[in-house]
Residue frames relative to the residue before (quaternion, step in Angstrom):
aa qw qx qy qz dx dy dz
X 1.0000 0.0000 0.0000 0.0000 0.00 0.00 0.00
X 0.3119 -0.7622 0.5411 0.1703 3.57 -0.88 0.93
X 0.6680 -0.4716 0.3712 0.4399 3.57 -1.27 0.17
X 0.6166 0.5494 -0.3476 0.4441 3.60 1.09 -0.67
X 0.6316 0.5229 -0.3187 0.4755 3.59 1.06 -0.79
X 0.6613 0.5104 -0.2965 0.4629 3.54 0.95 -0.93
X 0.6222 0.5320 -0.3306 0.4697 3.59 0.99 -0.84
X 0.6846 0.4844 -0.2879 0.4624 3.60 0.81 -0.98
X 0.6217 0.5447 -0.3398 0.4487 3.58 1.02 -0.80
X 0.6589 0.4877 -0.3013 0.4870 3.58 0.94 -0.86
X 0.6711 0.5183 -0.2988 0.4379 3.58 0.86 -0.97
X 0.7293 0.4464 -0.2279 0.4658 3.59 1.03 -0.77
X 0.4196 0.7126 -0.4731 0.3037 3.63 1.23 0.09
X 0.4547 -0.7036 0.4831 0.2545 3.60 -0.83 0.99
X 0.7551 0.4007 -0.2048 0.4767 3.58 1.00 -0.83
X 0.3611 0.7621 -0.4762 0.2492 3.60 1.26 0.20
X 0.4903 -0.6530 0.4896 0.3057 3.58 -0.92 0.89
X 0.5714 -0.6277 0.4031 0.3422 3.61 -0.93 0.86
X 0.6498 0.5200 -0.3333 0.4429 3.62 0.93 -0.78
X 0.6540 0.4967 -0.3133 0.4769 3.58 1.01 -0.75
X 0.6248 0.5286 -0.3385 0.4643 3.57 1.01 -0.79
X 0.6206 0.5403 -0.3331 0.4605 3.61 1.02 -0.79
X 0.6547 0.5097 -0.3098 0.4643 3.57 0.98 -0.88
X 0.6577 0.5086 -0.3155 0.4574 3.58 0.96 -0.82
X 0.6619 0.5007 -0.3003 0.4701 3.57 0.94 -0.90
X 0.6445 0.5442 -0.3129 0.4364 3.59 1.07 -0.75
X 0.5732 0.5667 -0.3863 0.4484 3.59 1.22 -0.31
X 0.0028 0.8486 -0.5277 0.0367 3.58 0.04 1.27
X 0.6456 0.4970 -0.3016 0.4953 3.55 1.32 -0.12
X 0.4732 -0.6960 0.4604 0.2822 3.60 -0.72 1.02
X 0.6215 0.5419 -0.3543 0.4410 3.61 1.04 -0.68
X 0.6378 0.5124 -0.3247 0.4745 3.59 1.01 -0.76
X 0.6481 0.5104 -0.3103 0.4724 3.59 0.99 -0.81
X 0.6602 0.5075 -0.3069 0.4609 3.56 0.92 -0.92
X 0.6354 0.5300 -0.3266 0.4568 3.59 0.96 -0.84
X 0.7066 0.4655 -0.2565 0.4672 3.58 1.03 -0.81
X 0.8227 0.2823 -0.1106 0.4808 3.62 0.96 -0.77
X 0.5704 0.5697 -0.4101 0.4265 3.63 1.18 0.17
X 0.8602 0.0830 -0.1031 0.4925 3.52 -0.77 1.13
X 0.6275 -0.5614 0.3986 0.3634 3.52 -1.29 0.30
X 0.5240 -0.6032 0.4897 0.3489 3.57 -1.18 0.46
X 0.2352 -0.7553 0.5893 0.1642 3.54 -1.08 0.66
X 0.3277 0.6940 -0.5818 0.2690 3.52 -0.48 1.23
X 0.0702 0.8097 -0.5797 0.0578 3.56 -1.17 0.26
X 0.6110 -0.5716 0.4185 0.3533 3.49 -1.30 -0.16
X 0.3963 -0.7355 0.4601 0.3006 3.56 1.33 0.05
X 0.7338 -0.4288 0.2273 0.4754 3.55 1.04 0.76
X 0.6256 0.5295 -0.3404 0.4609 3.57 1.24 -0.13
X 0.0467 -0.8246 0.5637 0.0085 3.59 -0.72 1.00
X 0.8063 0.0210 -0.0205 0.5908 3.55 1.19 0.01
X 0.7040 -0.4476 0.3121 0.4545 3.58 -1.24 0.02
X 0.4400 -0.6689 0.5315 0.2765 3.54 -1.10 0.72
X 0.2295 -0.7734 0.5781 0.1227 3.54 -1.01 0.85
């Protein structure tokens, strides 16, 4: 699946919040869309999964 496929999949969601759909439609530059939809997001908890005791 390409970033273009992923973008279209998000855009075509029936339950998509209107504000998010507006943001997606406002992405008129392919580079901006590719930056947003190419590859997985990298984030995490940095090894923390709960409060330290």
